[in-house]
N, C-alpha and C positions, 0 to 999 in steps of 0.2 A: 418807701418808694425807691425804685432803682434809678440811679442817675441816667440821664439821657445825654448823649453827645450830639450836638446840633451844629450846623454851619449856617452862617448868616452873612449878609452884606450890609455894611453901614452906608446909608444913603446921604449922610451929612446931618441927619436929624435923628433917625431911629434905626434899629437893627431890623432888617427884613429877613425872616427865616426862610430857608430853602424848602423846608417841609413843615406841615402843620404840627402843632403840639397836641398830644393826647392828654389835656388837662382840663379840669372843670374851671369855668370862669371864677375869678376871685382866689385861685390857688396861689399861695405865696411860693416863690422860687428863689434860689440863690444863683447868680450868674457870675461866672468867671470868664473874662474876656482874654483871649490869646490871639494875636494877629498871626495869620498864615502868610508864609512867603508866597510870592506869585506862582512859583512852580509847584506849590502844594495845593493850590486851589483846584477843586474838581471841575471838569468841564460842565457847562450848563446842561441841564436836562431838557429834553424835548417836551412839548406839551403832553404827548402821550405818556411819557415816563412819569411826569408830574401827576397826571390824572390817575394813572395806575397806582401810584404811591398813596393816593388818598383812600384807596380801598372802599370806594362808595358802593353802597348797596341800593339796588332799585329793581323795578319791574323790567322785564325784557323789552317792553314796548315804549320805553321812555322816549326814544327819538321820534316815534310816530305820534305820541300823545303828549308832547312836552307842554303845550298850553293848558291842557286839562290838568296835568299834575302840578303845574306852577300856579295857575290862576283859578282852577276849579271849573273851567269852561268845558262845555260839551259842544259837539258839532252843531246841534240844533240851536244853540244859543248864539252862534256867530253870525 
């Protein structure tokens, strides 16, 4: 597997990744922690940038039929 370079923020308890990992659950990894200087930290991403980075795939009518896709509901059942 190719190494992935990630950035994260330590919240006092755990590291919070800035992007999701493309790993199967249970995959063992090696982590090397290197602190970044404040001027090296990248600016926060907008919600749109984060959403686009997830590369989600879905049907074109997701926003119109969100309840149906999430809960299996149809208009006649509501």
